[in-house]
Each structure stands twice: as C-alpha cells, then as structure tokens.
C-alpha positions in Angstrom: 62.3 -37.5 14.0 65.6 -39.2 13.6 65.7 -42.3 11.3 67.5 -45.2 13.0 68.9 -48.2 11.2 68.7 -51.0 13.8 71.6 -53.0 12.6 73.9 -50.0 12.3 72.9 -48.7 15.7 73.5 -52.1 17.3 76.9 -52.4 15.6 77.8 -48.9 16.9 76.8 -49.9 20.4 79.1 -53.0 20.2 81.9 -51.1 18.7 81.8 -48.4 21.4 81.5 -51.0 24.2 84.2 -52.0 26.6 87.0 -54.2 25.3 86.5 -56.1 28.5 83.2 -57.7 27.2 83.3 -61.2 26.0 82.2 -62.1 22.5 79.0 -63.6 24.1 78.3 -60.3 26.0 78.9 -58.3 22.8 76.5 -60.5 20.9 73.9 -60.1 23.7 74.5 -56.3 23.6 74.1 -56.3 19.8 70.8 -58.2 20.1 69.4 -56.0 22.8 70.4 -52.8 21.0 68.9 -54.1 17.8 65.6 -54.9 19.4 65.4 -51.5 21.1 66.3 -49.6 17.9 63.9 -51.8 15.8 61.0 -51.1 18.1 61.7 -47.4 18.1 61.9 -47.4 14.3 58.6 -49.3 14.0 57.0 -46.9 16.4 58.2 -43.9 14.5 57.0 -45.4 11.2 53.6 -46.0 12.7 53.4 -42.5 14.1 54.5 -40.9 10.7 52.0 -43.0 8.9 49.2 -41.8 11.2 50.3 -38.2 10.7 50.3 -38.6 6.9 46.8 -40.1 7.1 45.6 -37.2 9.2 47.1 -34.6 6.8 45.7 -36.4 3.8 42.2 -36.5 5.4 42.3 -32.8 6.1 43.5 -32.0 2.6 40.8 -34.3 1.1 38.1 -32.4 3.1 39.5 -29.1 2.0 39.5 -30.1 -1.6 35.9 -31.5 -1.4 34.8 -28.3 0.4 36.5 -26.2 -2.3 35.0 -28.2 -5.1 31.6 -28.2 -3.5 31.6 -24.4 -3.0 32.7 -23.8 -6.6 30.2 -26.2 -8.0 27.4 -24.4 -6.1 28.7 -21.0 -7.5 28.8 -22.4 -11.0 25.3 -23.9 -10.6 23.9 -20.5 -9.4 25.7 -18.7 -12.3 24.2 -21.1 -14.8 20.7 -20.7 -13.3 21.1 -16.9 -13.4 22.1 -17.0 -17.1 19.2 -19.3 -17.9 16.8 -17.0 -16.1 18.1 -14.0 -18.0 17.9 -15.7 -21.3 14.2 -16.7 -20.6 13.3 -13.1 -20.0 
C-alpha cells in the first residue's frame, strides 16, 4: 500500500492545478483533495491494523499449539522416566 500524507497530497493537487483557478477555487480543491486523501489514509490504516491482528492471532495460536505439544511430550517423557525408576 502507498502511504499518503493528506496535506502534502492536497498541496500537490493545488500546485498542479490550472493557473486559471481563483484562490477560492484552489482552497476548495485543497479541502476536497485533503478529505479524499485523509479518508483513504484512515481506511488503509484500519485495513493494516486488521491484517496485523489476524497475523498476530495466527502466530499466537501457532505458539500455543507448539507449546502445548511440547508440554505433552515433556509430560510423557517424565512419566516414562518415573515408571522406569519405579521398576
């Protein structure tokens, strides 16, 4: 995803606009461009946050599964050692 700075984007839109535009029109263009870029930026941030949460959830599950499996193996190993020592 491309990171957009709303104020820089809006300024670039005004700077690249026609010299025929009045100051009022340029200010209106700046405001509209800023709003569009800001909404896009917020949407991207929200999407990226969701993706990070999903990845973190998957990794947490993987770690828990790994830990659980190894804990079970360790438990069985200890039980086997105890059984051998009792014989």
